[in-house]
SELUMBA-790325 format. One record per residue (C-alpha): x, y, z; residue in three letters; residue number from 1. Coordinates in steps of 0.001 Angstrom, whole numbers, always signed. Example, Ala and Ser with C-alpha at 12.3 -4.5 7.8 and 13.67 -1.06 7.14 Angstrom:
+---------+---------+---------+------+-----+
|      px |      py |      pz | rest |  nr |
+---------+---------+---------+------+-----+
|  +12300 |   -4500 |   +7800 |  Ala |   1 |
|  +13670 |   -1060 |   +7140 |  Ser |   2 |
+---------+---------+---------+------+-----+
# end
This chain:
+---------+---------+---------+------+-----+
|      px |      py |      pz | rest |  nr |
+---------+---------+---------+------+-----+
| +189416 |  -95367 |  -35085 |  Met |   1 |
| +190073 |  -94188 |  -38350 |  Thr |   2 |
| +187219 |  -93588 |  -40979 |  Thr |   3 |
| +187646 |  -94546 |  -44206 |  Glu |   4 |
| +187646 |  -91284 |  -45782 |  Met |   5 |
| +190787 |  -91006 |  -43104 |  Gln |   6 |
| +192123 |  -94230 |  -44940 |  Val |   7 |
| +192759 |  -92736 |  -48327 |  Arg |   8 |
| +193944 |  -89570 |  -47453 |  Ser |   9 |
| +196999 |  -88779 |  -48911 |  Arg |  10 |
| +197001 |  -88672 |  -52559 |  Asn |  11 |
| +200248 |  -90206 |  -54899 |  Leu |  12 |
| +202227 |  -88021 |  -57115 |  Ala |  13 |
| +201084 |  -88455 |  -60702 |  Leu |  14 |
| +203943 |  -89678 |  -61968 |  Asn |  15 |
| +204981 |  -93828 |  -62489 |  Cys |  16 |
| +207318 |  -94674 |  -59191 |  Val |  17 |
| +208701 |  -97439 |  -61966 |  Ala |  18 |
| +208685 |  -95399 |  -65504 |  Cys |  19 |
| +208240 |  -92127 |  -64905 |  Gly |  20 |
| +204779 |  -91968 |  -67195 |  Gly |  21 |
| +202546 |  -89379 |  -66157 |  Gly |  22 |
| +199450 |  -90683 |  -67296 |  Thr |  23 |
| +197063 |  -93811 |  -65930 |  His |  24 |
| +194079 |  -94920 |  -66405 |  Glu |  25 |
| +190995 |  -96049 |  -64259 |  Pro |  26 |
| +191154 |  -99881 |  -63386 |  Leu |  27 |
| +188514 | -100945 |  -60997 |  Tyr |  28 |
| +186913 | -100423 |  -58509 |  Ala |  29 |
| +186316 | -102906 |  -56054 |  Ile |  30 |
| +187499 | -100979 |  -52667 |  Ser |  31 |
| +187644 |  -97910 |  -50166 |  Ile |  32 |
| +189425 |  -96823 |  -53131 |  Asp |  33 |
| +190150 |  -97515 |  -57017 |  Arg |  34 |
| +192662 |  -98840 |  -58673 |  Leu |  35 |
| +194552 |  -97075 |  -61963 |  Val |  36 |
| +196911 |  -98843 |  -64396 |  Lys |  37 |
| +200035 |  -96449 |  -65863 |  Cys |  38 |
| +199608 |  -96735 |  -69602 |  Thr |  39 |
| +203437 |  -96801 |  -70117 |  Val |  40 |
| +204713 |  -99896 |  -67873 |  Cys |  41 |
| +201274 | -101128 |  -66653 |  Gly |  42 |
| +202337 | -100806 |  -62933 |  Leu |  43 |
| +198775 | -100815 |  -60728 |  Ile |  44 |
| +198205 |  -98659 |  -57679 |  Arg |  45 |
| +195247 |  -97689 |  -55572 |  Phe |  46 |
| +194848 |  -93912 |  -56767 |  Glu |  47 |
| +195824 |  -92510 |  -52859 |  Ser |  48 |
| +197299 |  -94792 |  -49793 |  Leu |  49 |
| +196558 |  -95362 |  -46338 |  Pro |  50 |
| +197585 |  -92696 |  -43715 |  Ser |  51 |
| +200617 |  -93008 |  -40995 |  Glu |  52 |
| +197971 |  -93099 |  -38710 |  Ile |  53 |
| +195968 |  -96012 |  -40599 |  Gln |  54 |
| +199130 |  -98096 |  -41253 |  Leu |  55 |
| +199930 |  -98645 |  -37679 |  Asp |  56 |
| +196812 |  -99186 |  -36641 |  Glu |  57 |
| +197535 | -102533 |  -39472 |  Ile |  58 |
| +201220 | -103111 |  -38222 |  Tyr |  59 |
| +201309 | -102515 |  -34863 |  Gln |  60 |
| +198175 | -103360 |  -33547 |  Gly |  61 |
| +198369 | -107529 |  -31503 |  Asp |  62 |
| +196333 | -108952 |  -33638 |  Thr |  63 |
| +198416 | -108469 |  -36669 |  Tyr |  64 |
| +200314 | -111508 |  -35492 |  Gly |  65 |
| +197004 | -113689 |  -35623 |  Asp |  66 |
| +195923 | -112541 |  -39267 |  Leu |  67 |
| +194877 | -115600 |  -41507 |  Ala |  68 |
| +197487 | -114259 |  -43702 |  Tyr |  69 |
| +199924 | -116167 |  -41183 |  Phe |  70 |
| +198329 | -119129 |  -40725 |  Asp |  71 |
| +200143 | -121749 |  -43367 |  Phe |  72 |
| +203558 | -122661 |  -41968 |  Asp |  73 |
| +205652 | -122274 |  -44827 |  Glu |  74 |
| +208618 | -123950 |  -43187 |  Phe |  75 |
| +206199 | -127061 |  -41865 |  Lys |  76 |
| +204728 | -126983 |  -44909 |  Glu |  77 |
| +207409 | -126358 |  -47408 |  Lys |  78 |
| +205499 | -124610 |  -49726 |  Ser |  79 |
| +206269 | -122841 |  -53642 |  Asn |  80 |
| +207132 | -119922 |  -51601 |  His |  81 |
| +209751 | -121412 |  -48590 |  Tyr |  82 |
| +211474 | -123271 |  -51568 |  Leu |  83 |
| +212334 | -119919 |  -52892 |  Gln |  84 |
| +213401 | -118591 |  -50171 |  Met |  85 |
| +215856 | -121765 |  -49310 |  Arg |  86 |
| +216992 | -121073 |  -53044 |  Arg |  87 |
| +217723 | -117535 |  -52892 |  Met |  88 |
| +219553 | -118460 |  -49158 |  Ala |  89 |
| +221811 | -121304 |  -50900 |  Lys |  90 |
| +222829 | -118576 |  -53552 |  Tyr |  91 |
| +223995 | -116102 |  -50906 |  Ile |  92 |
| +225850 | -118496 |  -49014 |  Lys |  93 |
| +228846 | -118745 |  -51587 |  Pro |  94 |
| +229027 | -114810 |  -51174 |  His |  95 |
| +229584 | -114421 |  -47396 |  Leu |  96 |
| +232630 | -114519 |  -45707 |  Gln |  97 |
| +232230 | -115452 |  -41298 |  Pro |  98 |
| +232316 | -111676 |  -40533 |  Ser |  99 |
| +229270 | -110634 |  -42968 |  Asp | 100 |
| +225844 | -110338 |  -41695 |  Gln | 101 |
| +222778 | -110354 |  -43849 |  Val | 102 |
| +218993 | -108143 |  -43443 |  Leu | 103 |
| +215731 | -109159 |  -44027 |  Glu | 104 |
| +213420 | -106746 |  -44077 |  Ile | 105 |
| +209603 | -107980 |  -43014 |  Gly | 106 |
| +210313 | -110806 |  -41114 |  Ser | 107 |
| +207042 | -112262 |  -39845 |  Gly | 108 |
| +206706 | -115477 |  -38416 |  Arg | 109 |
| +210451 | -115820 |  -38831 |  Gly | 110 |
| +210661 | -118843 |  -42147 |  Thr | 111 |
| +213120 | -117001 |  -43942 |  Phe | 112 |
| +215446 | -116689 |  -40445 |  Leu | 113 |
| +214939 | -120299 |  -39384 |  Arg | 114 |
| +216173 | -120857 |  -43009 |  Ile | 115 |
| +219204 | -119064 |  -42473 |  Cys | 116 |
| +219913 | -119838 |  -39008 |  Arg | 117 |
| +219805 | -124282 |  -40530 |  Glu | 118 |
| +222415 | -122618 |  -43189 |  Leu | 119 |
| +224356 | -120882 |  -40569 |  Glu | 120 |
| +224482 | -117345 |  -42049 |  Ile | 121 |
| +224279 | -114264 |  -40096 |  Asn | 122 |
| +221174 | -112883 |  -40301 |  Val | 123 |
| +218797 | -110189 |  -38909 |  Met | 124 |
| +215552 | -109526 |  -38841 |  Gly | 125 |
| +213454 | -106225 |  -39469 |  Leu | 126 |
| +209898 | -106586 |  -38568 |  Glu | 127 |
| +207209 | -103202 |  -38742 |  Ile | 128 |
| +204901 | -104909 |  -35619 |  Ser | 129 |
| +206435 | -104757 |  -32716 |  Ala | 130 |
| +204750 | -107975 |  -30753 |  Ser | 131 |
| +206357 | -110169 |  -33925 |  Leu | 132 |
| +209476 | -109075 |  -33300 |  Ala | 133 |
| +209657 | -110100 |  -29887 |  Glu | 134 |
| +208033 | -113204 |  -30438 |  Lys | 135 |
| +210498 | -114024 |  -33279 |  Val | 136 |
| +213453 | -113210 |  -31443 |  Ser | 137 |
| +212374 | -114657 |  -28265 |  Gln | 138 |
| +211379 | -117870 |  -29820 |  Ser | 139 |
| +214165 | -117924 |  -32818 |  Leu | 140 |
| +217096 | -116338 |  -30957 |  Gly | 141 |
| +218013 | -113934 |  -34092 |  Val | 142 |
| +217882 | -110016 |  -33297 |  Gln | 143 |
| +214655 | -109045 |  -35095 |  Val | 144 |
| +214562 | -105310 |  -35124 |  Lys | 145 |
| +211122 | -103709 |  -34958 |  Thr | 146 |
| +211010 | -100744 |  -37291 |  Gly | 147 |
| +211271 | -100143 |  -41083 |  Thr | 148 |
| +213857 |  -99431 |  -43306 |  Val | 149 |
| +213728 |  -95393 |  -42935 |  Glu | 150 |
| +215085 |  -96201 |  -39510 |  Asp | 151 |
| +217877 |  -98045 |  -40478 |  Leu | 152 |
| +218393 |  -94931 |  -42658 |  Ser | 153 |
| +221638 |  -92998 |  -41491 |  Gly | 154 |
| +223317 |  -95829 |  -39407 |  Ser | 155 |
| +226575 |  -97222 |  -40468 |  Asn | 156 |
| +225304 | -100461 |  -41252 |  Ala | 157 |
| +226495 | -102154 |  -44602 |  Ser | 158 |
| +224854 | -105594 |  -45597 |  Tyr | 159 |
| +226445 | -107929 |  -47868 |  Arg | 160 |
| +222271 | -108887 |  -48451 |  Ala | 161 |
| +219139 | -107591 |  -48060 |  Val | 162 |
| +216130 | -109795 |  -48558 |  Phe | 163 |
| +212237 | -108550 |  -48789 |  Ser | 164 |
| +209906 | -110798 |  -49128 |  Phe | 165 |
| +206397 | -109587 |  -50025 |  Asp | 166 |
| +207463 | -106243 |  -48453 |  Val | 167 |
| +207032 | -104555 |  -51935 |  Ile | 168 |
| +203966 | -104287 |  -52971 |  Glu | 169 |
| +202773 | -102900 |  -49180 |  His | 170 |
| +205312 |  -99537 |  -49541 |  Cys | 171 |
| +204063 |  -96293 |  -50210 |  Pro | 172 |
| +206838 |  -95407 |  -52639 |  Asn | 173 |
| +208871 |  -98278 |  -53754 |  Pro | 174 |
| +210943 |  -96584 |  -55275 |  Leu | 175 |
| +211967 |  -94615 |  -52399 |  Asp | 176 |
| +212545 |  -97614 |  -50232 |  Trp | 177 |
| +214537 |  -99117 |  -52811 |  Leu | 178 |
| +216802 |  -96543 |  -52721 |  Asn | 179 |
| +216953 |  -97148 |  -48741 |  Arg | 180 |
| +217940 | -100638 |  -49614 |  Ile | 181 |
| +220612 |  -99667 |  -51874 |  Asn | 182 |
| +222594 |  -97150 |  -48848 |  Arg | 183 |
| +222343 |  -99612 |  -47003 |  Leu | 184 |
| +223994 | -102381 |  -49360 |  Thr | 185 |
| +227899 | -102635 |  -49647 |  Val | 186 |
| +229131 | -102075 |  -53056 |  Pro | 187 |
| +228538 | -105707 |  -54864 |  Gly | 188 |
| +225855 | -106571 |  -51745 |  Gly | 189 |
| +222680 | -108598 |  -54403 |  His | 190 |
| +218958 | -107904 |  -53087 |  Leu | 191 |
| +216781 | -110388 |  -53606 |  Phe | 192 |
| +213141 | -109634 |  -52995 |  Leu | 193 |
| +209377 | -111097 |  -54113 |  Ser | 194 |
| +205790 | -109579 |  -54972 |  Thr | 195 |
| +202733 | -110962 |  -56757 |  Val | 196 |
| +202216 | -111070 |  -60278 |  Ser | 197 |
| +199179 | -109470 |  -61896 |  Val | 198 |
| +201013 | -110852 |  -65926 |  Asp | 199 |
| +198695 | -114554 |  -65972 |  Asn | 200 |
| +195700 | -115424 |  -66680 |  Leu | 201 |
| +194430 | -115959 |  -62926 |  Leu | 202 |
| +194466 | -112458 |  -63404 |  Cys | 203 |
| +192332 | -112076 |  -66498 |  Arg | 204 |
| +189362 | -114563 |  -65630 |  Ile | 205 |
| +189499 | -111696 |  -62338 |  Gly | 206 |
| +189002 | -109508 |  -64831 |  Asp | 207 |
| +186405 | -111718 |  -66661 |  Phe | 208 |
| +184148 | -111776 |  -63940 |  Phe | 209 |
| +184858 | -108479 |  -62792 |  Tyr | 210 |
| +183114 | -106929 |  -66667 |  Lys | 211 |
| +179921 | -108905 |  -65146 |  Leu | 212 |
| +179474 | -107393 |  -62114 |  Gly | 213 |
| +181495 | -110486 |  -60048 |  Val | 214 |
| +183382 | -108487 |  -57675 |  Leu | 215 |
| +185038 | -111535 |  -55289 |  Ala | 216 |
| +188038 | -112643 |  -57517 |  Pro | 217 |
| +189206 | -109593 |  -58207 |  Leu | 218 |
| +188859 | -108654 |  -53837 |  Lys | 219 |
| +191029 | -111681 |  -53412 |  Arg | 220 |
| +194063 | -110728 |  -55961 |  Leu | 221 |
| +194028 | -107002 |  -54975 |  Tyr | 222 |
| +193268 | -106580 |  -51965 |  Pro | 223 |
| +193597 | -102986 |  -50232 |  Asp | 224 |
| +196673 | -103571 |  -48243 |  Phe | 225 |
| +198691 | -103652 |  -51028 |  His | 226 |
| +199231 | -100743 |  -52492 |  Leu | 227 |
| +201022 | -101618 |  -55977 |  Phe | 228 |
| +200853 | -104049 |  -58093 |  Tyr | 229 |
| +203959 | -105361 |  -60817 |  Phe | 230 |
| +204779 | -107330 |  -63296 |  Asn | 231 |
| +207808 | -108325 |  -64613 |  Pro | 232 |
| +208943 | -105247 |  -66644 |  Arg | 233 |
| +208251 | -103000 |  -64389 |  Asn | 234 |
| +209045 | -104544 |  -61452 |  Leu | 235 |
| +213067 | -104628 |  -63162 |  Val | 236 |
| +212172 | -100753 |  -64149 |  Gln | 237 |
| +212401 |  -99909 |  -60526 |  Leu | 238 |
| +214888 | -101793 |  -59242 |  Val | 239 |
| +216999 | -100730 |  -62452 |  Glu | 240 |
| +215620 |  -97377 |  -61606 |  Ala | 241 |
| +217166 |  -97908 |  -57648 |  Ala | 242 |
| +220855 |  -98436 |  -58749 |  Gly | 243 |
| +220558 | -102219 |  -59339 |  Phe | 244 |
| +220691 | -104287 |  -62300 |  Glu | 245 |
| +218989 | -107532 |  -62526 |  Val | 246 |
| +220731 | -111244 |  -62075 |  Leu | 247 |
| +217611 | -113118 |  -62569 |  Glu | 248 |
| +213802 | -113089 |  -62450 |  Leu | 249 |
| +212038 | -116454 |  -61584 |  Glu | 250 |
| +208467 | -116977 |  -61711 |  Gln | 251 |
| +206540 | -119173 |  -59187 |  Glu | 252 |
| +202679 | -119971 |  -58624 |  Asn | 253 |
| +201001 | -119334 |  -54912 |  Tyr | 254 |
| +201163 | -122642 |  -53509 |  Asp | 255 |
| +197367 | -123934 |  -53951 |  Cys | 256 |
| +197152 | -124784 |  -50508 |  Arg | 257 |
| +198105 | -121562 |  -48832 |  Lys | 258 |
| +195392 | -119710 |  -51059 |  Ala | 259 |
| +192253 | -122316 |  -49699 |  Ser | 260 |
| +191892 | -124711 |  -48143 |  Arg | 261 |
| +188853 | -125705 |  -49825 |  Asn | 262 |
| +189730 | -128117 |  -52070 |  Arg | 263 |
| +187403 | -127964 |  -55070 |  Leu | 264 |
| +189134 | -124513 |  -55059 |  Val | 265 |
| +192722 | -126088 |  -54890 |  Gln | 266 |
| +192217 | -127650 |  -58297 |  Ile | 267 |
| +191300 | -125423 |  -59782 |  Gly | 268 |
| +193897 | -123258 |  -59193 |  Leu | 269 |
| +196105 | -126749 |  -60599 |  Arg | 270 |
| +194347 | -126020 |  -63594 |  Val | 271 |
| +194946 | -122576 |  -64207 |  Ile | 272 |
| +198521 | -123274 |  -62951 |  Tyr | 273 |
| +198939 | -125844 |  -65653 |  Leu | 274 |
| +198831 | -122494 |  -68166 |  Trp | 275 |
| +201092 | -120962 |  -66373 |  His | 276 |
| +203320 | -123061 |  -66479 |  Asp | 277 |
| +203152 | -123422 |  -70090 |  Leu | 278 |
| +203535 | -119573 |  -70674 |  Thr | 279 |
| +205695 | -119188 |  -67528 |  Arg | 280 |
| +203759 | -116681 |  -66715 |  Arg | 281 |
| +202898 | -117257 |  -63194 |  Lys | 282 |
| +201670 | -115328 |  -59845 |  Thr | 283 |
| +204882 | -114322 |  -58416 |  Asn | 284 |
| +208477 | -112847 |  -59289 |  Leu | 285 |
| +211292 | -113524 |  -56958 |  Tyr | 286 |
| +214305 | -111417 |  -58388 |  Leu | 287 |
| +217485 | -111434 |  -57364 |  Val | 288 |
| +219834 | -108025 |  -58052 |  Gly | 289 |
| +223432 | -107040 |  -56457 |  Arg | 290 |
| +224322 | -102914 |  -56593 |  Lys | 291 |
| +226086 | -101607 |  -59208 |  Lys | 292 |
| +229517 | -100304 |  -58379 |  Ala | 293 |
+---------+---------+---------+------+-----+
# end
């Protein structure tokens, strides 16, 4: 097994991947590595990255699909996230010809694939976990390849749309990842993605407790398997830098039921979310883009 020192063994480039800024300020020390913030655009990242070996250990392990993150059944519970997935699928449906295929990167347990199957959208999944890919493919009868975007590089695949929910924050180089997606997308094709946002009251409350010496809230908000944390502005900058125009950027709150099964925690989150609704600064970002001609 790798040690913690080996986990954070590969340093990030100095310049910000979103805006190119070259200066960062220390932000939080809540894990095995500290979080730093770009002084220009506010992109937050861990100062260094996991090694390739550690990433493989995380995502290729047989127990990855059993993590608590996957316990909540988005499809059955009709969560906020599920509703956004369905909205995006309906958005692309009129743009598709019968021969068009769309790609979902990071299929997880197959929620979006099930939505596409219901809407009769020709979809293929790409999942880094071999065990998850096999289970979902067998249960849904949908093709799910094992691998990453890098594994599709050099192929002749051309997709009318690429979807990726809650994946970009896991990528060691988000700009390179988006550039590869651009090359897989036909001219005028669409990009749909989601990620968490750090521009909201919930993150400010976490910051307040951190200054008091209470780390638990920030550890929940900034798990160490997320390598980057975005706000609306720097996410748009990053997507545009990869050759997409941004058509819309929606915000939605993380479903209280998925955040915690504790009723008191859910009530507290609903109170915070009322402020999010007023300010329109919520916990999650849902972006629709189109490849520039």
